[in-house]
Structures are given as C-alpha cells and as structure tokens.
C-alpha positions in Angstrom: 279.4 71.9 108.8 279.3 73.5 105.4 281.9 76.1 106.5 284.1 73.4 107.9 284.0 71.4 104.7 284.9 74.5 102.6 287.7 75.5 105.0 289.3 72.0 104.7 288.9 72.2 100.9 290.6 75.6 100.8 293.5 74.5 103.0 294.0 71.4 100.9 294.0 73.1 97.6 296.1 75.9 98.8 298.9 73.5 99.7 298.4 71.2 96.7 297.8 73.6 93.8 300.5 76.1 94.8 303.2 73.7 93.6 304.5 73.8 90.0 304.1 70.7 87.8 307.4 68.8 87.4 308.3 66.5 84.5 310.4 63.4 84.8 311.8 64.0 81.3 312.9 67.5 82.1 316.3 66.8 80.6 314.8 65.5 77.4 313.0 68.8 76.9 315.1 71.2 78.9 312.8 74.1 77.9 310.6 72.9 80.8 313.6 73.6 83.1 315.2 76.7 81.9 314.2 79.3 79.3 317.9 79.9 78.6 317.5 77.0 76.2 315.3 79.1 74.0 317.0 79.1 70.5 320.0 77.2 72.0 320.4 75.0 68.9 320.7 78.2 66.8 317.8 76.9 64.7 314.1 76.3 65.0 312.8 73.6 67.3 309.4 72.5 68.6 308.2 69.8 70.9 305.6 68.6 73.4 305.4 66.3 76.4 302.4 64.5 77.9 302.3 63.3 81.5 299.7 61.0 83.2 300.2 60.8 86.9 298.6 58.3 89.4 295.9 56.8 87.1 295.3 54.1 89.7 293.8 56.4 92.3 291.0 59.0 92.3 293.5 61.8 92.5 294.8 61.4 88.9 296.6 64.2 87.2 297.4 65.0 83.5 299.9 67.6 82.4 300.9 68.8 78.9 303.7 71.1 77.8 304.3 72.4 74.3 306.8 74.9 72.9 308.4 76.3 69.7 311.4 78.6 69.6 313.9 79.9 67.0 317.2 81.8 66.8 317.8 85.4 65.4 321.5 85.6 64.6 321.7 89.3 64.0 320.4 89.9 67.5 322.3 87.0 69.1 319.0 86.0 70.6 316.4 83.2 70.8 312.7 83.8 71.1 309.9 81.3 71.7 306.5 80.6 73.1 305.3 77.7 75.4 302.1 76.6 76.9 301.5 74.4 80.0 298.2 72.7 80.8 297.6 70.8 84.1 294.4 69.1 85.2 293.3 67.2 88.3 290.6 64.7 87.3 288.8 64.4 90.6 288.2 68.1 91.5 288.4 69.3 87.8 291.0 71.8 88.9 292.8 73.2 85.8 295.9 75.3 85.4 296.9 76.8 82.1 299.7 79.2 81.3 301.0 80.8 78.1 304.6 82.2 78.2 306.7 84.3 75.9 310.4 83.5 76.3 313.5 85.5 75.3 317.2 84.5 75.7 320.5 86.1 74.9 323.9 84.4 74.3 327.3 85.8 75.3 330.7 84.2 74.9 332.6 84.7 78.2 335.7 82.6 77.5 337.1 80.3 74.9 334.9 77.5 76.1 332.0 78.9 78.1 328.8 80.7 77.0 326.4 82.6 79.2 322.6 82.6 78.4 320.4 84.9 80.5 316.6 84.8 79.7 313.3 86.2 80.8 309.8 84.9 80.5 306.4 86.6 80.8 303.3 84.5 81.1 299.5 84.8 81.5 298.2 82.1 83.8 294.7 80.8 84.5 293.5 78.7 87.4 290.0 77.2 87.2 288.8 75.4 90.3 285.6 74.0 88.9 283.5 75.5 91.8 280.5 75.6 89.4 280.0 72.0 90.6 279.5 73.0 94.3 276.0 73.4 95.7 275.7 75.8 98.7 272.9 75.7 101.3 271.0 78.8 100.3 270.8 77.7 96.7 268.4 74.9 97.6 264.9 76.3 97.4 262.8 73.5 98.9 259.3 75.2 98.8 259.6 75.9 95.1 261.6 72.7 94.3 264.3 74.5 92.4 268.1 75.3 92.7 269.0 79.0 92.7 271.9 80.0 90.5 273.2 82.6 92.9 274.3 82.4 96.6 274.5 84.9 99.5 277.1 82.7 101.2 279.8 84.9 102.8 282.5 82.6 101.4 282.2 83.4 97.7 284.5 81.4 95.5 286.1 82.5 92.3 285.6 80.0 89.5 288.6 81.3 87.6 291.7 83.4 88.5 293.8 85.1 85.8 297.3 86.4 86.7 300.5 87.7 85.2 303.6 85.6 85.9 307.3 86.8 85.6 310.3 84.4 85.6 314.0 84.4 84.8 316.7 81.9 84.1 320.5 81.8 83.8 322.5 79.2 81.9 326.2 78.5 81.6 327.5 76.0 79.1 330.5 74.6 77.3 330.8 71.8 74.8 330.2 68.9 77.3 328.4 70.4 80.3 325.9 73.1 81.5 324.6 74.5 84.7 321.4 76.6 85.2 319.3 78.6 87.6 315.6 79.3 87.3 313.4 81.5 89.4 309.7 81.5 88.6 306.8 83.6 90.0 309.1 86.6 90.8 306.1 88.8 91.2 304.3 86.3 93.5 300.9 86.4 91.7 297.8 86.2 93.7 296.0 82.8 93.2 293.4 83.1 96.0 290.1 81.3 95.4 288.0 83.8 97.5 286.9 87.2 96.5 289.3 89.8 97.9 291.5 87.0 99.1 295.3 87.0 99.0 297.3 83.8 98.4 300.6 84.4 96.7 302.1 81.8 94.5 305.5 80.9 96.0 308.7 81.5 94.1 310.0 78.3 92.4 313.7 77.8 92.6 315.6 75.3 90.5 319.3 74.6 90.2 320.2 72.1 87.6 323.2 70.8 85.7 324.5 68.2 83.4 327.8 66.7 82.3 328.6 64.5 79.3 331.3 61.8 79.4 332.2 61.0 75.8 333.1 57.3 75.2 334.1 57.8 71.5 337.6 56.5 72.4 336.0 53.1 72.7 333.7 53.4 69.7 335.3 55.5 66.9 332.8 57.0 64.5 329.8 56.6 66.7 328.0 58.9 69.2 328.7 57.1 72.4 328.3 59.0 75.7 327.1 58.8 79.2 325.2 61.8 80.7 325.0 62.6 84.4 322.3 65.1 85.5 320.7 66.6 88.6 318.0 69.1 89.5 317.4 70.7 93.0 314.0 72.3 93.4 312.4 74.3 96.2 309.0 76.0 96.4 307.7 77.2 99.8 308.4 74.4 102.2 308.5 71.7 99.5 312.0 70.5 98.4 312.8 67.9 95.7 316.1 66.6 94.4 316.3 64.6 91.2 319.4 62.9 89.7 320.1 60.3 87.1 322.1 59.0 84.2 321.6 58.3 80.5 323.6 56.3 78.0 323.4 57.4 74.4 324.6 55.3 71.4 323.9 56.7 68.0 320.1 56.8 67.6 319.2 55.1 70.8 319.3 55.9 74.5 318.4 54.4 77.9 318.5 55.9 81.3 317.0 56.3 84.7 316.3 59.2 87.1 315.5 59.1 90.8 313.2 61.6 92.6 313.9 62.3 96.2 312.3 64.2 99.0 315.1 65.4 101.3 312.9 67.3 103.7 310.4 64.5 104.2 307.4 66.7 104.8 304.2 65.5 106.4 302.6 64.4 103.1 305.4 62.0 102.2 308.1 60.7 104.6 309.9 58.6 102.0 313.3 59.8 101.0 313.1 58.2 97.5 309.7 59.0 96.0 310.0 57.4 92.6 312.4 55.6 90.2 311.9 56.5 86.6 313.5 54.4 83.8 313.2 55.9 80.2 314.2 55.1 76.7 314.4 57.1 73.5 315.4 57.2 69.9 315.9 59.7 67.1 315.0 59.7 63.4 315.5 62.4 60.8 315.3 65.3 63.2 312.6 63.8 65.3 313.3 62.6 68.9 311.0 60.4 70.9 311.3 59.5 74.6 309.1 57.4 76.9 309.4 57.0 80.7 307.5 55.2 83.4 307.8 56.3 87.0 307.6 53.6 89.7 306.2 55.0 92.9 308.3 54.1 96.0 306.6 56.4 98.6 303.9 55.4 101.1 301.0 56.8 99.0 300.1 53.3 97.9 299.2 51.8 94.5 299.1 54.9 92.3 299.5 53.3 88.9 302.8 55.1 88.3 303.6 58.0 86.1 303.7 57.9 82.3 305.4 60.4 80.1 305.8 60.6 76.3 307.8 63.4 74.7 308.4 64.4 71.0 310.7 67.1 69.6 311.7 68.1 66.1 314.6 70.3 64.9 313.6 72.0 61.7 317.0 73.2 60.6 320.5 74.2 61.7 319.7 77.9 61.1 317.0 80.0 62.7 315.4 83.2 61.3 318.1 85.7 60.4 320.9 83.2 60.1 322.9 83.1 56.8 324.3 79.7 56.8 326.6 80.3 59.7 326.8 77.9 62.6 328.8 78.9 65.6 328.9 75.6 67.4 327.2 76.9 70.5 324.3 74.4 70.6 324.0 72.8 74.0 324.6 69.3 75.0 321.9 67.5 76.9 319.9 64.2 76.8 318.6 63.1 74.6 320.7 63.5 71.4 320.8 67.3 71.9 
C-alpha cells in the first residue's frame, strides 16, 4: 500500500509541478513573458508581482516574481536579474529560480527593431519530503522514529538544476510580437535518486497592438491595447487574450484564459475571466487583478495579483543623455 501511495504521489506531482507558473498580468510586467524586454525602456527599471491562486481550496498556490534591469548604451544591450518563487501550500512544494538576462537591440528598418535575448538560471525544487514517514522508520520495540530509511524508493528533498532559455522580440512604435523558449536543456527534475524526469520546453508566442485614440482626446494619453499569448508545455496548451483601455494615469481591462485542448484535468474551454485596473504616479505603476474561475474545479476563491514597477530614469548605465525612442509600448503605461 505504501508503494501505491508513493507511486500515485509521484505521478501527480510529475504532471503538476512540470508546468511553469503563469501570471495573469504578464502584459503589465512583460519581463515575465520575454527577456527581450530587458533594458527595453533604455533606462533602469525594477518591479515585482505577487499571485495568490485558489485560496478557497486546500491546493492553494502563491507565486512571486521580482526583477531589475538596465541599459548600456555603448554596448546597445540590456542586462538584468530576476527571481521567481512558487509554493504549493498543501504539499509544501517550493520552486525557486534565479536568472541572469541579457538582450541586444538592432534596428532592422525605419520602424522596426529586433531584440534577441538569452537567459541563464539556477533552479531549485524542494518537495518537502522531510514530512513523509516511511514504514521502516517506525521502531515500535524502542518507541522511536528512525531518521534514515532503507526503502528502495529514496526521494530527494531538493533538486538543483541549470536552466537555459531564449527569447526573440520585434517591435515598432505601436506593436510588438515575441517568441520565448524556456528549458532548452530540458533539466532533470526527478524526485528519485538516479531518476530522469526532464522539464518540458515551454513555448510562448505573444503579441500586442496599440490603437491610439488621441484624435478624440487631444493632449491626453488615450489608447486601447489588444494582446494575446499562446503557450504550450508538453501536452498542456493555453491561450490568453484580452484588451486594456488607458487614459492618462488610469487603466482598466480584462483578459480571458482558455484551454483549447481541453485535457483531462479541465474540460472547460474558458478557464478564467480576469478583470484588472491600474494607475501610475511619478514613475510608479500599480496594477491589481482578480481572476474569476469558470472551469469545473469548483469554488476556488479565485486568483489575486498585485504588481508594482518603478522606472528610475530615462537613461541606463552608460547613456549620456541620449534617448533613441526605442522603448516598447505595452500595457500598462509602458
């Protein structure tokens, strides 16, 4: 019975924890989508986002992402670091990854720029197996619990791995389109000694277009943004799309998450509807979203996200007061 329970646990966690965390507000902090945005404002920028998912059930999840990046004009490059932390409250599974990101910028026409980037990360998956008690650890005659086990299924408490990713980004003044490939080296995330479980490659194709409405409101920032994001990892497919209206310092919008493949864990086409609001103040940008679950999981309590970013200056390290006008447009107030 013990082996059956462990086998079920291994199968479940393999399918669940092999998927990358996804943020509803990915377009508010595009660094979560594409490392080509590293240094994209040709200045210094920092930000963070906190996500609380499904607090109404036992399988609650919290995720945090933070980053800082800057621009080096003499090298026509952006460089930054980011950290991702992801925790499942019931099993105490934790995933943490620190990344170093580098992006270049090339002008390929009068209107378009090309921004390739690479990212190198160190990841850690901790499954909290220190909380498991195996049969041969129970010493009934002596009334003690042994700290070691001879069980043939030995579980790693923590797994460290190197992760390689790349992104491509094309942009003009009012639109951009990007491609991201994560886990190119397919790092081993197996929970068993000498096991082999490769982390599947994460594919994302994403884009945005701005529709300026300044004609109807002279002297104000007045725009509608349309955005979409197609994602695939192993057999899991997700497609998000949405719109945002920005007027000066305020914005309002909605995104919709869909499950086109309708896999066995969720047969609903639309999995969540996510309204969000935001405002900016003296270089600070704040966004809040709430995801309404529309799948058949049940009463999950929704998904909450709060993001904060700050632009320190127009010029990154190495700039000498020159601004080339290449900063990218994207929600919110980018």
